[in-house]
N, C-alpha and C positions, 0 to 999 in steps of 0.2 A: 218305684218307690211305693211301699204300701200306704194306703190312706186309712185314717182312723175313722172317717165318716163316709161309708159307701153310698149313702143316700144323697149327700151333698155332691159327691163325685158324679153320681148318676144324673142328677138334675143339671149340673154344670155341663156335662157332655151333651145332653139333650139341647140345652140353651145354645151352646156353641154350634152344634150341627144345624140347628134351625137358622141361626144367623148366617151360616155359610150355605144355606139352601140345599143341604145334603139330603138324599132320599132315605138313607139308613144310617144308624149309629150303633156302635157296640159299647156295652157297659159291662162291668164286672158283675157276675152272678152272685146273688145272695137270696135268701128266702124273702127278705123284705123287698128287695128290688124286683123280684119276680111278682110279688103281690102288688107293688105300685104299677108295674107294666100291665098287669091283668086289669086293674082298675082303670087305667088310662085307655085301654082298649075297649072295655065295657062301656065307658062313658063317651067314646067316640073321639078321643083326642089323638090317638095313633092308629095307623093301619093294622099292624100286627106286631107280633114279637116271636122270636124263635130262640131256643136255648142252644148253645154251641158248646161241645165238650172237648174241643181240641187243646185247651190248656188245663193246668192243674185245677184252678178254681172253676173255670168255665166262664162263658160270657153269655150275655143276652143281646141279640141283634134286634133292634127296634126299627120298624118302618114308620117314618114320620109322615104326617098327613098335612096336605096343603090344599087350599081352596082353588076354585076355578081360575082366579086371577093370580094365583101363585103365592097368595098370603098364607102364612102358617096358621094352622088351627090353634096351636098353643101360642097364645100371645105372651104369657108370663108364667114362670114357675118360681115359687118362693118357698124356701125352706123355713119352717116354723120352729119345730123342736130340734135341738141339736145336742151333741154329747155333753156339753158344758151346762145346758139349761134345758131340761125336759119340760114340755108343756103338755099337761093332761087335761082333758075336758070331759065333763059328764055329758050325757046325751042332750040335756037341756041347755048347755053352754056352748055347743058346737057352732062355729061361725057360719054365716051364710055369705059365701064369697060372691061379691058383685050382685047381691040380691038374688042368688040362685043361678046366675049365668055361668059361674065357675063352680069348682068343687074343692073341698078339703079332703085330703086323704088321711085316714086315721088308722093307726095299728091298735087292734082290739084283741081280746081273748078269743074272738071268732075269726081272726085273721085280719088282713089288711082290707079295709072297706072305704067306700066314699061316704061323705057326710049323709047323703040321702039314704044309703043302705043302713047306716048307723041309726038314723031316726026311725027307720022301719023296723029294725030289730031291737031298738031300745038299748043300745050299747054305746058306751063311751070309751075313750082310750087316749093314747098319745097322738097328738096332732102332728103329723109328719110334715105336710107341705100343703100349699094352696096352688091351684091351677086355674088359669083363665085365659 
């Protein structure tokens, strides 16, 4: 069944895989999902990601990251902007997730960036999700 919100589908699959203590999870590939996976890897929330072209649309296989005690690095993923209600923020209005311990992922005209990268490049955009 096709989903109308690939970002929410991606975040839900990651949340479910973390709760089940899976080492890897597959999500449908899209440009935005690839951008989110890239930001999560750059910020240290996932091990790695690989694109797989065996299906029509393709998939992204994400390696989840766990601490030494087996606790997941990603404690929570929260979708902010959704198809029914888009949330856009200027660079001065970007949220600080848990006082800087988490990140907000933003879709800008420069691509998908973390809130720290947005502040450095002085770019605002659509607030996709929060991670901590």
